[in-house]
KOLGU-4560 file (N, C-alpha, C; in nm, 3 decimals, padded with zeros to 5 digits):
<recs>
<n_xx: -00.939 n_yy: -01.751 n_zz: -01.234 ca_xx: -00.836 ca_yy: -01.680 ca_zz: -01.159 c_xx: -00.835 c_yy: -01.533 c_zz: -01.202 mol: A seq: 1 type: MET>
<n_xx: -00.820 n_yy: -01.445 n_zz: -01.107 ca_xx: -00.821 ca_yy: -01.302 ca_zz: -01.139 c_xx: -00.684 c_yy: -01.260 c_zz: -01.195 mol: A seq: 2 type: SER>
<n_xx: -00.687 n_yy: -01.150 n_zz: -01.262 ca_xx: -00.568 ca_yy: -01.094 ca_zz: -01.326 c_xx: -00.468 c_yy: -01.046 c_zz: -01.221 mol: A seq: 3 type: LYS>
<n_xx: -00.340 n_yy: -01.080 n_zz: -01.241 ca_xx: -00.235 ca_yy: -01.032 ca_zz: -01.151 c_xx: -00.210 c_yy: -00.884 c_zz: -01.175 mol: A seq: 4 type: GLU>
<n_xx: -00.191 n_yy: -00.810 n_zz: -01.066 ca_xx: -00.159 ca_yy: -00.668 ca_zz: -01.069 c_xx: -00.021 c_yy: -00.653 c_zz: -01.008 mol: A seq: 5 type: LYS>
<n_xx: 00.074 n_yy: -00.609 n_zz: -01.088 ca_xx: 00.215 ca_yy: -00.610 ca_zz: -01.049 c_xx: 00.263 c_yy: -00.471 c_zz: -01.007 mol: A seq: 6 type: ILE>
<n_xx: 00.329 n_yy: -00.465 n_zz: -00.892 ca_xx: 00.397 ca_yy: -00.344 ca_zz: -00.845 c_xx: 00.547 c_yy: -00.374 c_zz: -00.846 mol: A seq: 7 type: LEU>
<n_xx: 00.625 n_yy: -00.285 n_zz: -00.907 ca_xx: 00.770 ca_yy: -00.295 ca_zz: -00.903 c_xx: 00.820 c_yy: -00.188 c_zz: -00.807 mol: A seq: 8 type: ILE>
<n_xx: 00.907 n_yy: -00.228 n_zz: -00.715 ca_xx: 00.969 ca_yy: -00.132 ca_zz: -00.624 c_xx: 01.117 c_yy: -00.124 c_zz: -00.659 mol: A seq: 9 type: ILE>
<n_xx: 01.163 n_yy: -00.002 n_zz: -00.683 ca_xx: 01.303 ca_yy: 00.021 ca_zz: -00.719 c_xx: 01.366 c_yy: 00.128 c_zz: -00.633 mol: A seq: 10 type: GLY>
<n_xx: 01.493 n_yy: 00.150 n_zz: -00.657 ca_xx: 01.571 ca_yy: 00.251 ca_zz: -00.587 c_xx: 01.536 c_yy: 00.390 c_zz: -00.641 mol: A seq: 11 type: CYS>
<n_xx: 01.493 n_yy: 00.478 n_zz: -00.554 ca_xx: 01.456 ca_yy: 00.613 ca_zz: -00.597 c_xx: 01.572 c_yy: 00.685 c_zz: -00.665 mol: A seq: 12 type: SER>
<n_xx: 01.690 n_yy: 00.671 n_zz: -00.612 ca_xx: 01.806 ca_yy: 00.740 ca_zz: -00.672 c_xx: 01.835 c_yy: 00.687 c_zz: -00.811 mol: A seq: 13 type: ARG>
<n_xx: 01.835 n_yy: 00.557 n_zz: -00.827 ca_xx: 01.862 ca_yy: 00.496 ca_zz: -00.958 c_xx: 01.753 c_yy: 00.532 c_zz: -01.057 mol: A seq: 14 type: THR>
<n_xx: 01.628 n_yy: 00.523 n_zz: -01.013 ca_xx: 01.515 ca_yy: 00.553 ca_zz: -01.101 c_xx: 01.521 c_yy: 00.697 c_zz: -01.151 mol: A seq: 15 type: MET>
<n_xx: 01.562 n_yy: 00.788 n_zz: -01.066 ca_xx: 01.565 ca_yy: 00.929 ca_zz: -01.102 c_xx: 01.687 c_yy: 00.971 c_zz: -01.182 mol: A seq: 16 type: ASP>
<n_xx: 01.798 n_yy: 00.899 n_zz: -01.167 ca_xx: 01.921 ca_yy: 00.947 ca_zz: -01.229 c_xx: 01.984 c_yy: 00.854 c_zz: -01.332 mol: A seq: 17 type: THR>
<n_xx: 01.966 n_yy: 00.724 n_zz: -01.319 ca_xx: 02.043 ca_yy: 00.634 ca_zz: -01.404 c_xx: 01.961 c_yy: 00.538 c_zz: -01.490 mol: A seq: 18 type: ALA>
<n_xx: 01.840 n_yy: 00.512 n_zz: -01.454 ca_xx: 01.769 ca_yy: 00.401 ca_zz: -01.518 c_xx: 01.682 c_yy: 00.443 c_zz: -01.637 mol: A seq: 19 type: CYS>
<n_xx: 01.682 n_yy: 00.564 n_zz: -01.674 ca_xx: 01.613 ca_yy: 00.612 ca_zz: -01.793 c_xx: 01.471 c_yy: 00.556 c_zz: -01.803 mol: A seq: 20 type: VAL>
<n_xx: 01.386 n_yy: 00.602 n_zz: -01.712 ca_xx: 01.245 ca_yy: 00.563 ca_zz: -01.717 c_xx: 01.217 c_yy: 00.419 c_zz: -01.680 mol: A seq: 21 type: GLY>
<n_xx: 01.308 n_yy: 00.356 n_zz: -01.611 ca_xx: 01.291 ca_yy: 00.216 ca_zz: -01.570 c_xx: 01.260 c_yy: 00.127 c_zz: -01.690 mol: A seq: 22 type: CYS>
<n_xx: 01.320 n_yy: 00.157 n_zz: -01.802 ca_xx: 01.285 ca_yy: 00.088 ca_zz: -01.926 c_xx: 01.316 c_yy: -00.061 c_zz: -01.923 mol: A seq: 23 type: SER>
<n_xx: 01.421 n_yy: -00.102 n_zz: -01.856 ca_xx: 01.452 ca_yy: -00.246 ca_zz: -01.854 c_xx: 01.347 c_yy: -00.325 c_zz: -01.778 mol: A seq: 24 type: ARG>
<n_xx: 01.299 n_yy: -00.272 n_zz: -01.666 ca_xx: 01.190 ca_yy: -00.340 ca_zz: -01.594 c_xx: 01.065 c_yy: -00.347 c_zz: -01.681 mol: A seq: 25 type: CYS>
<n_xx: 01.034 n_yy: -00.237 n_zz: -01.747 ca_xx: 00.913 ca_yy: -00.234 ca_zz: -01.830 c_xx: 00.926 c_yy: -00.326 c_zz: -01.951 mol: A seq: 26 type: MET>
<n_xx: 01.040 n_yy: -00.326 n_zz: -02.017 ca_xx: 01.062 ca_yy: -00.416 ca_zz: -02.131 c_xx: 01.056 c_yy: -00.561 c_zz: -02.083 mol: A seq: 27 type: VAL>
<n_xx: 01.121 n_yy: -00.590 n_zz: -01.971 ca_xx: 01.116 ca_yy: -00.726 ca_zz: -01.916 c_xx: 00.974 c_yy: -00.770 c_zz: -01.888 mol: A seq: 28 type: GLY>
<n_xx: 00.893 n_yy: -00.681 n_zz: -01.831 ca_xx: 00.753 ca_yy: -00.715 ca_zz: -01.806 c_xx: 00.678 c_yy: -00.739 c_zz: -01.937 mol: A seq: 29 type: PHE>
<n_xx: 00.693 n_yy: -00.647 n_zz: -02.031 ca_xx: 00.621 ca_yy: -00.661 ca_zz: -02.158 c_xx: 00.659 c_yy: -00.787 c_zz: -02.234 mol: A seq: 30 type: ASN>
<n_xx: 00.785 n_yy: -00.828 n_zz: -02.224 ca_xx: 00.832 ca_yy: -00.950 ca_zz: -02.291 c_xx: 00.812 c_yy: -01.075 c_zz: -02.207 mol: A seq: 31 type: ARG>
<n_xx: 00.770 n_yy: -01.058 n_zz: -02.083 ca_xx: 00.758 ca_yy: -01.168 ca_zz: -01.986 c_xx: 00.892 c_yy: -01.240 c_zz: -01.973 mol: A seq: 32 type: ARG>
<n_xx: 00.997 n_yy: -01.160 n_zz: -01.955 ca_xx: 01.133 ca_yy: -01.213 ca_zz: -01.941 c_xx: 01.176 c_yy: -01.206 c_zz: -01.795 mol: A seq: 33 type: ALA>
<n_xx: 01.276 n_yy: -01.284 n_zz: -01.761 ca_xx: 01.328 ca_yy: -01.284 ca_zz: -01.624 c_xx: 01.223 c_yy: -01.333 c_zz: -01.526 mol: A seq: 34 type: GLY>
<n_xx: 01.209 n_yy: -01.263 n_zz: -01.415 ca_xx: 01.112 ca_yy: -01.303 ca_zz: -01.312 c_xx: 00.967 c_yy: -01.282 c_zz: -01.356 mol: A seq: 35 type: GLU>
<n_xx: 00.947 n_yy: -01.217 n_zz: -01.469 ca_xx: 00.811 ca_yy: -01.196 ca_zz: -01.520 c_xx: 00.761 c_yy: -01.312 c_zz: -01.605 mol: A seq: 36 type: PHE>
<n_xx: 00.846 n_yy: -01.412 n_zz: -01.629 ca_xx: 00.806 ca_yy: -01.530 ca_zz: -01.708 c_xx: 00.686 c_yy: -01.601 c_zz: -01.647 mol: A seq: 37 type: GLU>
<n_xx: 00.666 n_yy: -01.588 n_zz: -01.518 ca_xx: 00.561 ca_yy: -01.660 ca_zz: -01.445 c_xx: 00.420 c_yy: -01.611 c_zz: -01.479 mol: A seq: 38 type: ARG>
<n_xx: 00.407 n_yy: -01.496 n_zz: -01.545 ca_xx: 00.275 ca_yy: -01.435 ca_zz: -01.565 c_xx: 00.216 c_yy: -01.464 c_zz: -01.701 mol: A seq: 39 type: TYR>
<n_xx: 00.085 n_yy: -01.478 n_zz: -01.699 ca_xx: 00.009 ca_yy: -01.490 ca_zz: -01.822 c_xx: 00.002 c_yy: -01.353 c_zz: -01.889 mol: A seq: 40 type: GLU>
<n_xx: -00.043 n_yy: -01.351 n_zz: -02.011 ca_xx: -00.054 ca_yy: -01.226 ca_zz: -02.086 c_xx: -00.146 c_yy: -01.126 c_zz: -02.018 mol: A seq: 41 type: GLU>
<n_xx: -00.244 n_yy: -01.173 n_zz: -01.942 ca_xx: -00.342 ca_yy: -01.084 ca_zz: -01.880 c_xx: -00.286 c_yy: -01.002 c_zz: -01.763 mol: A seq: 42 type: GLU>
<n_xx: -00.172 n_yy: -01.040 n_zz: -01.709 ca_xx: -00.114 ca_yy: -00.966 ca_zz: -01.596 c_xx: -00.086 c_yy: -00.822 c_zz: -01.638 mol: A seq: 43 type: ALA>
<n_xx: -00.100 n_yy: -00.731 n_zz: -01.542 ca_xx: -00.080 ca_yy: -00.588 ca_zz: -01.570 c_xx: 00.023 c_yy: -00.528 c_zz: -01.476 mol: A seq: 44 type: GLU>
<n_xx: 00.102 n_yy: -00.437 n_zz: -01.530 ca_xx: 00.193 ca_yy: -00.359 ca_zz: -01.448 c_xx: 00.112 c_yy: -00.242 c_zz: -01.392 mol: A seq: 45 type: LEU>
<n_xx: 00.090 n_yy: -00.243 n_zz: -01.261 ca_xx: 00.007 ca_yy: -00.143 ca_zz: -01.195 c_xx: 00.086 c_yy: -00.018 c_zz: -01.161 mol: A seq: 46 type: THR>
<n_xx: 00.212 n_yy: -00.035 n_zz: -01.115 ca_xx: 00.290 ca_yy: 00.082 ca_zz: -01.074 c_xx: 00.437 c_yy: 00.044 c_zz: -01.062 mol: A seq: 47 type: ALA>
<n_xx: 00.520 n_yy: 00.148 n_zz: -01.074 ca_xx: 00.661 ca_yy: 00.139 ca_zz: -01.039 c_xx: 00.681 c_yy: 00.242 c_zz: -00.930 mol: A seq: 48 type: ILE>
<n_xx: 00.727 n_yy: 00.197 n_zz: -00.814 ca_xx: 00.736 ca_yy: 00.282 ca_zz: -00.696 c_xx: 00.880 c_yy: 00.290 c_zz: -00.649 mol: A seq: 49 type: LEU>
<n_xx: 00.928 n_yy: 00.412 n_zz: -00.625 ca_xx: 01.060 ca_yy: 00.430 ca_zz: -00.568 c_xx: 01.057 c_yy: 00.407 c_zz: -00.418 mol: A seq: 50 type: GLY>
<n_xx: 01.171 n_yy: 00.368 n_zz: -00.364 ca_xx: 01.181 ca_yy: 00.336 ca_zz: -00.221 c_xx: 01.167 c_yy: 00.457 c_zz: -00.130 mol: A seq: 51 type: CYS>
<n_xx: 01.186 n_yy: 00.577 n_zz: -00.185 ca_xx: 01.178 ca_yy: 00.698 ca_zz: -00.104 c_xx: 01.313 c_yy: 00.753 c_zz: -00.063 mol: A seq: 52 type: GLY>
<n_xx: 01.420 n_yy: 00.696 n_zz: -00.117 ca_xx: 01.558 ca_yy: 00.738 ca_zz: -00.093 c_xx: 01.617 c_yy: 00.664 c_zz: 00.027 mol: A seq: 53 type: ASP>
<n_xx: 01.747 n_yy: 00.670 n_zz: 00.037 ca_xx: 01.822 ca_yy: 00.598 ca_zz: 00.142 c_xx: 01.789 c_yy: 00.656 c_zz: 00.280 mol: A seq: 54 type: CYS>
<n_xx: 01.780 n_yy: 00.568 n_zz: 00.377 ca_xx: 01.801 ca_yy: 00.423 ca_zz: 00.375 c_xx: 01.673 c_yy: 00.342 c_zz: 00.352 mol: A seq: 55 type: PRO>
<n_xx: 01.573 n_yy: 00.400 n_zz: 00.291 ca_xx: 01.450 ca_yy: 00.327 ca_zz: 00.260 c_xx: 01.346 c_yy: 00.331 c_zz: 00.369 mol: A seq: 56 type: GLY>
<n_xx: 01.360 n_yy: 00.423 n_zz: 00.465 ca_xx: 01.265 ca_yy: 00.427 ca_zz: 00.577 c_xx: 01.127 c_yy: 00.475 c_zz: 00.534 mol: A seq: 57 type: CYS>
<n_xx: 01.113 n_yy: 00.530 n_zz: 00.414 ca_xx: 00.982 ca_yy: 00.579 ca_zz: 00.367 c_xx: 00.906 c_yy: 00.475 c_zz: 00.287 mol: A seq: 58 type: ALA>
<n_xx: 00.961 n_yy: 00.355 n_zz: 00.268 ca_xx: 00.897 ca_yy: 00.259 ca_zz: 00.179 c_xx: 00.759 c_yy: 00.215 c_zz: 00.229 mol: A seq: 59 type: ILE>
<n_xx: 00.743 n_yy: 00.191 n_zz: 00.357 ca_xx: 00.614 ca_yy: 00.144 ca_zz: 00.408 c_xx: 00.505 c_yy: 00.249 c_zz: 00.390 mol: A seq: 60 type: VAL>
<n_xx: 00.526 n_yy: 00.376 n_zz: 00.430 ca_xx: 00.422 ca_yy: 00.475 ca_zz: 00.402 c_xx: 00.397 c_yy: 00.496 c_zz: 00.253 mol: A seq: 61 type: PRO>
<n_xx: 00.501 n_yy: 00.484 n_zz: 00.171 ca_xx: 00.483 ca_yy: 00.499 ca_zz: 00.025 c_xx: 00.396 c_yy: 00.386 c_zz: -00.030 mol: A seq: 62 type: ARG>
<n_xx: 00.418 n_yy: 00.265 n_zz: 00.017 ca_xx: 00.336 ca_yy: 00.151 ca_zz: -00.026 c_xx: 00.191 c_yy: 00.170 c_zz: 00.017 mol: A seq: 63 type: MET>
<n_xx: 00.170 n_yy: 00.216 n_zz: 00.139 ca_xx: 00.035 ca_yy: 00.239 ca_zz: 00.190 c_xx: -00.036 c_yy: 00.348 c_zz: 00.110 mol: A seq: 64 type: ALA>
<n_xx: 00.036 n_yy: 00.456 n_zz: 00.082 ca_xx: -00.023 ca_yy: 00.565 ca_zz: 00.005 c_xx: -00.060 c_yy: 00.520 c_zz: -00.136 mol: A seq: 65 type: GLN>
<n_xx: 00.030 n_yy: 00.443 n_zz: -00.199 ca_xx: 00.002 ca_yy: 00.392 ca_zz: -00.334 c_xx: -00.122 c_yy: 00.304 c_zz: -00.334 mol: A seq: 66 type: MET>
<n_xx: -00.135 n_yy: 00.219 n_zz: -00.231 ca_xx: -00.252 ca_yy: 00.131 ca_zz: -00.221 c_xx: -00.379 c_yy: 00.214 c_zz: -00.205 mol: A seq: 67 type: LYS>
<n_xx: -00.378 n_yy: 00.311 n_zz: -00.115 ca_xx: -00.495 ca_yy: 00.397 ca_zz: -00.094 c_xx: -00.530 c_yy: 00.476 c_zz: -00.220 mol: A seq: 68 type: LEU>
<n_xx: -00.429 n_yy: 00.528 n_zz: -00.287 ca_xx: -00.448 ca_yy: 00.608 ca_zz: -00.407 c_xx: -00.513 c_yy: 00.527 c_zz: -00.519 mol: A seq: 69 type: TRP>
<n_xx: -00.471 n_yy: 00.401 n_zz: -00.534 ca_xx: -00.518 ca_yy: 00.318 ca_zz: -00.645 c_xx: -00.639 c_yy: 00.231 c_zz: -00.612 mol: A seq: 70 type: ASN>
<n_xx: -00.672 n_yy: 00.215 n_zz: -00.485 ca_xx: -00.783 ca_yy: 00.127 ca_zz: -00.445 c_xx: -00.917 c_yy: 00.163 c_zz: -00.511 mol: A seq: 71 type: ALA>
<n_xx: -00.955 n_yy: 00.291 n_zz: -00.521 ca_xx: -01.083 ca_yy: 00.322 ca_zz: -00.583 c_xx: -01.093 c_yy: 00.276 c_zz: -00.729 mol: A seq: 72 type: PRO>
<n_xx: -00.979 n_yy: 00.257 n_zz: -00.793 ca_xx: -00.977 ca_yy: 00.211 ca_zz: -00.932 c_xx: -00.962 c_yy: 00.060 c_zz: -00.942 mol: A seq: 73 type: MET>
<n_xx: -00.951 n_yy: -00.008 n_zz: -00.828 ca_xx: -00.932 ca_yy: -00.153 ca_zz: -00.829 c_xx: -00.792 c_yy: -00.194 c_zz: -00.872 mol: A seq: 74 type: GLY>
<n_xx: -00.695 n_yy: -00.107 n_zz: -00.852 ca_xx: -00.558 ca_yy: -00.134 ca_zz: -00.896 c_xx: -00.465 c_yy: -00.161 c_zz: -00.778 mol: A seq: 75 type: GLU>
<n_xx: -00.506 n_yy: -00.248 n_zz: -00.691 ca_xx: -00.424 ca_yy: -00.284 ca_zz: -00.575 c_xx: -00.335 c_yy: -00.402 c_zz: -00.615 mol: A seq: 76 type: VAL>
<n_xx: -00.204 n_yy: -00.393 n_zz: -00.590 ca_xx: -00.112 ca_yy: -00.498 ca_zz: -00.633 c_xx: -00.144 c_yy: -00.635 c_zz: -00.571 mol: A seq: 77 type: PRO>
<n_xx: -00.125 n_yy: -00.738 n_zz: -00.652 ca_xx: -00.136 ca_yy: -00.875 ca_zz: -00.604 c_xx: 00.002 c_yy: -00.941 c_zz: -00.592 mol: A seq: 78 type: THR>
<n_xx: 00.103 n_yy: -00.880 n_zz: -00.653 ca_xx: 00.242 ca_yy: -00.926 ca_zz: -00.644 c_xx: 00.332 c_yy: -00.803 c_zz: -00.643 mol: A seq: 79 type: LYS>
<n_xx: 00.442 n_yy: -00.812 n_zz: -00.567 ca_xx: 00.541 ca_yy: -00.706 ca_zz: -00.562 c_xx: 00.675 c_yy: -00.763 c_zz: -00.609 mol: A seq: 80 type: VAL>
<n_xx: 00.738 n_yy: -00.692 n_zz: -00.703 ca_xx: 00.871 ca_yy: -00.730 ca_zz: -00.750 c_xx: 00.972 c_yy: -00.628 c_zz: -00.702 mol: A seq: 81 type: HIS>
<n_xx: 01.086 n_yy: -00.676 n_zz: -00.654 ca_xx: 01.196 ca_yy: -00.590 ca_zz: -00.613 c_xx: 01.294 c_yy: -00.582 c_zz: -00.730 mol: A seq: 82 type: ILE>
<n_xx: 01.313 n_yy: -00.461 n_zz: -00.781 ca_xx: 01.400 ca_yy: -00.440 ca_zz: -00.898 c_xx: 01.546 c_yy: -00.464 c_zz: -00.864 mol: A seq: 83 type: ALA>
<n_xx: 01.628 n_yy: -00.493 n_zz: -00.965 ca_xx: 01.771 ca_yy: -00.516 ca_zz: -00.942 c_xx: 01.844 c_yy: -00.398 c_zz: -00.879 mol: A seq: 84 type: PRO>
<n_xx: 01.795 n_yy: -00.277 n_zz: -00.902 ca_xx: 01.862 ca_yy: -00.161 ca_zz: -00.841 c_xx: 01.858 c_yy: -00.168 c_zz: -00.689 mol: A seq: 85 type: CYS>
<n_xx: 01.762 n_yy: -00.241 n_zz: -00.634 ca_xx: 01.759 ca_yy: -00.268 ca_zz: -00.490 c_xx: 01.819 c_yy: -00.405 c_zz: -00.462 mol: A seq: 86 type: ILE>
<n_xx: 01.768 n_yy: -00.508 n_zz: -00.528 ca_xx: 01.804 ca_yy: -00.646 ca_zz: -00.498 c_xx: 01.953 c_yy: -00.675 c_zz: -00.516 mol: A seq: 87 type: ALA>
<n_xx: 02.017 n_yy: -00.607 n_zz: -00.610 ca_xx: 02.157 ca_yy: -00.634 ca_zz: -00.638 c_xx: 02.248 c_yy: -00.523 c_zz: -00.585 mol: A seq: 88 type: VAL>
<n_xx: 02.206 n_yy: -00.398 n_zz: -00.600 ca_xx: 02.298 ca_yy: -00.287 ca_zz: -00.578 c_xx: 02.279 c_yy: -00.207 c_zz: -00.449 mol: A seq: 89 type: HIS>
<n_xx: 02.169 n_yy: -00.220 n_zz: -00.380 ca_xx: 02.139 ca_yy: -00.134 ca_zz: -00.266 c_xx: 02.213 c_yy: -00.177 c_zz: -00.139 mol: A seq: 90 type: CYS>
<n_xx: 02.285 n_yy: -00.086 n_zz: -00.074 ca_xx: 02.352 ca_yy: -00.122 ca_zz: 00.051 c_xx: 02.253 c_yy: -00.146 c_zz: 00.166 mol: A seq: 91 type: PRO>
<n_xx: 02.128 n_yy: -00.105 n_zz: 00.150 ca_xx: 02.025 ca_yy: -00.122 ca_zz: 00.253 c_xx: 01.925 c_yy: -00.232 c_zz: 00.216 mol: A seq: 92 type: HIS>
<n_xx: 01.959 n_yy: -00.314 n_zz: 00.116 ca_xx: 01.863 ca_yy: -00.410 ca_zz: 00.061 c_xx: 01.805 c_yy: -00.506 c_zz: 00.163 mol: A seq: 93 type: LYS>
<n_xx: 01.885 n_yy: -00.557 n_zz: 00.254 ca_xx: 01.833 ca_yy: -00.656 ca_zz: 00.349 c_xx: 01.722 c_yy: -00.596 c_zz: 00.436 mol: A seq: 94 type: ASP>
<n_xx: 01.746 n_yy: -00.478 n_zz: 00.490 ca_xx: 01.646 ca_yy: -00.412 ca_zz: 00.573 c_xx: 01.525 c_yy: -00.372 c_zz: 00.491 mol: A seq: 95 type: THR>
<n_xx: 01.550 n_yy: -00.318 n_zz: 00.374 ca_xx: 01.442 ca_yy: -00.271 ca_zz: 00.286 c_xx: 01.351 c_yy: -00.386 c_zz: 00.243 mol: A seq: 96 type: LEU>
<n_xx: 01.410 n_yy: -00.496 n_zz: 00.199 ca_xx: 01.331 ca_yy: -00.612 ca_zz: 00.156 c_xx: 01.254 c_yy: -00.671 c_zz: 00.273 mol: A seq: 97 type: ILE>
<n_xx: 01.316 n_yy: -00.674 n_zz: 00.391 ca_xx: 01.247 ca_yy: -00.724 ca_zz: 00.510 c_xx: 01.123 c_yy: -00.641 c_zz: 00.540 mol: A seq: 98 type: LYS>
<n_xx: 01.135 n_yy: -00.508 n_zz: 00.532 ca_xx: 01.020 ca_yy: -00.419 ca_zz: 00.555 c_xx: 00.910 c_yy: -00.442 c_zz: 00.451 mol: A seq: 99 type: LYS>
<n_xx: 00.949 n_yy: -00.454 n_zz: 00.326 ca_xx: 00.852 ca_yy: -00.474 ca_zz: 00.219 c_xx: 00.777 c_yy: -00.606 c_zz: 00.240 mol: A seq: 100 type: ILE>
<n_xx: 00.851 n_yy: -00.713 n_zz: 00.269 ca_xx: 00.787 ca_yy: -00.843 ca_zz: 00.290 c_xx: 00.695 c_yy: -00.841 c_zz: 00.412 mol: A seq: 101 type: LYS>
<n_xx: 00.733 n_yy: -00.769 n_zz: 00.516 ca_xx: 00.652 ca_yy: -00.764 ca_zz: 00.638 c_xx: 00.520 c_yy: -00.690 c_zz: 00.616 mol: A seq: 102 type: ALA>
<n_xx: 00.518 n_yy: -00.593 n_zz: 00.526 ca_xx: 00.401 ca_yy: -00.507 ca_zz: 00.513 c_xx: 00.322 c_yy: -00.526 c_zz: 00.383 mol: A seq: 103 type: LYS>
<n_xx: 00.376 n_yy: -00.593 n_zz: 00.284 ca_xx: 00.309 ca_yy: -00.601 ca_zz: 00.154 c_xx: 00.175 c_yy: -00.674 c_zz: 00.160 mol: A seq: 104 type: ALA>
<n_xx: 00.170 n_yy: -00.784 n_zz: 00.233 ca_xx: 00.047 ca_yy: -00.862 ca_zz: 00.238 c_xx: 00.023 c_yy: -00.947 c_zz: 00.115 mol: A seq: 105 type: GLY>
<n_xx: 00.118 n_yy: -00.944 n_zz: 00.021 ca_xx: 00.113 ca_yy: -01.026 ca_zz: -00.099 c_xx: 00.252 c_yy: -01.082 c_zz: -00.122 mol: A seq: 106 type: VAL>
<n_xx: 00.265 n_yy: -01.172 n_zz: -00.218 ca_xx: 00.395 ca_yy: -01.232 ca_zz: -00.247 c_xx: 00.493 c_yy: -01.125 c_zz: -00.295 mol: A seq: 107 type: GLU>
<n_xx: 00.615 n_yy: -01.131 n_zz: -00.241 ca_xx: 00.722 ca_yy: -01.041 ca_zz: -00.282 c_xx: 00.827 c_yy: -01.125 c_zz: -00.354 mol: A seq: 108 type: VAL>
<n_xx: 00.858 n_yy: -01.085 n_zz: -00.476 ca_xx: 00.949 ca_yy: -01.159 ca_zz: -00.563 c_xx: 01.075 c_yy: -01.075 c_zz: -00.583 mol: A seq: 109 type: ILE>
<n_xx: 01.189 n_yy: -01.136 n_zz: -00.560 ca_xx: 01.315 ca_yy: -01.065 ca_zz: -00.576 c_xx: 01.357 c_yy: -01.077 c_zz: -00.722 mol: A seq: 110 type: ILE>
<n_xx: 01.358 n_yy: -00.963 n_zz: -00.791 ca_xx: 01.402 ca_yy: -00.960 ca_zz: -00.930 c_xx: 01.292 c_yy: -00.916 c_zz: -01.025 mol: A seq: 111 type: GLY>
<n_xx: 01.337 n_yy: -00.868 n_zz: -01.140 ca_xx: 01.246 ca_yy: -00.826 ca_zz: -01.246 c_xx: 01.302 c_yy: -00.875 c_zz: -01.379 mol: A seq: 112 type: THR>
<n_xx: 01.381 n_yy: -00.792 n_zz: -01.446 ca_xx: 01.432 ca_yy: -00.823 ca_zz: -01.581 c_xx: 01.565 c_yy: -00.897 c_zz: -01.576 mol: A seq: 113 type: HIS>
<n_xx: 01.601 n_yy: -00.964 n_zz: -01.689 ca_xx: 01.729 ca_yy: -01.034 ca_zz: -01.696 c_xx: 01.838 c_yy: -00.954 c_zz: -01.768 mol: A seq: 114 type: PRO>
<n_xx: 01.815 n_yy: -00.826 n_zz: -01.792 ca_xx: 01.903 ca_yy: -00.747 ca_zz: -01.878 c_xx: 02.012 c_yy: -00.675 c_zz: -01.801 mol: A seq: 115 type: TYR>
<n_xx: 02.093 n_yy: -00.748 n_zz: -01.731 ca_xx: 02.203 ca_yy: -00.689 ca_zz: -01.653 c_xx: 02.330 c_yy: -00.696 c_zz: -01.737 mol: A seq: 116 type: MET>
<n_xx: 02.381 n_yy: -00.581 n_zz: -01.781 ca_xx: 02.503 ca_yy: -00.585 ca_zz: -01.863 c_xx: 02.622 c_yy: -00.632 c_zz: -01.781 mol: A seq: 117 type: PRO>
<n_xx: 02.699 n_yy: -00.722 n_zz: -01.842 ca_xx: 02.818 ca_yy: -00.770 ca_zz: -01.775 c_xx: 02.924 c_yy: -00.662 c_zz: -01.771 mol: A seq: 118 type: GLU>
<n_xx: 02.936 n_yy: -00.591 n_zz: -01.880 ca_xx: 03.031 ca_yy: -00.480 ca_zz: -01.893 c_xx: 02.958 c_yy: -00.363 c_zz: -01.958 mol: A seq: 119 type: ASN>
<n_xx: 02.991 n_yy: -00.244 n_zz: -01.917 ca_xx: 02.929 ca_yy: -00.127 ca_zz: -01.978 c_xx: 02.991 c_yy: -00.094 c_zz: -02.112 mol: A seq: 120 type: ILE>
<n_xx: 03.123 n_yy: -00.102 n_zz: -02.124 ca_xx: 03.190 ca_yy: -00.055 ca_zz: -02.244 c_xx: 03.226 c_yy: -00.166 c_zz: -02.343 mol: A seq: 121 type: TYR>
<n_xx: 03.208 n_yy: -00.292 n_zz: -02.304 ca_xx: 03.240 ca_yy: -00.401 ca_zz: -02.397 c_xx: 03.134 c_yy: -00.408 c_zz: -02.505 mol: A seq: 122 type: ALA>
<n_xx: 03.175 n_yy: -00.442 n_zz: -02.624 ca_xx: 03.077 ca_yy: -00.453 ca_zz: -02.733 c_xx: 03.029 c_yy: -00.594 c_zz: -02.750 mol: A seq: 123 type: SER>
</recs>
């Protein structure tokens, strides 16, 4: 079986302003936690891609561009994960996820890491 190549799609606004380098998705992937438990050690994180901003109408061209950009290196995703910033918090999530599933051509998995704080200020 060939190595899985993982693409994470997240909210551009969250990725740029609140998520501090998408560290929770990356830590979850490295630890194989949450929705990443399904992967063997050989799986690779190929890219983290922002949706292109609200309402997500740029996601399909962004996915196509990422595929074209990475194809010469053999880094075309075999699985797409939808980050919690979209899957849980995005007001456009239903339309956005529908577009991603329609155009990805590979399995689309809702979710990434399990590190969702219940409270921000509770210790």
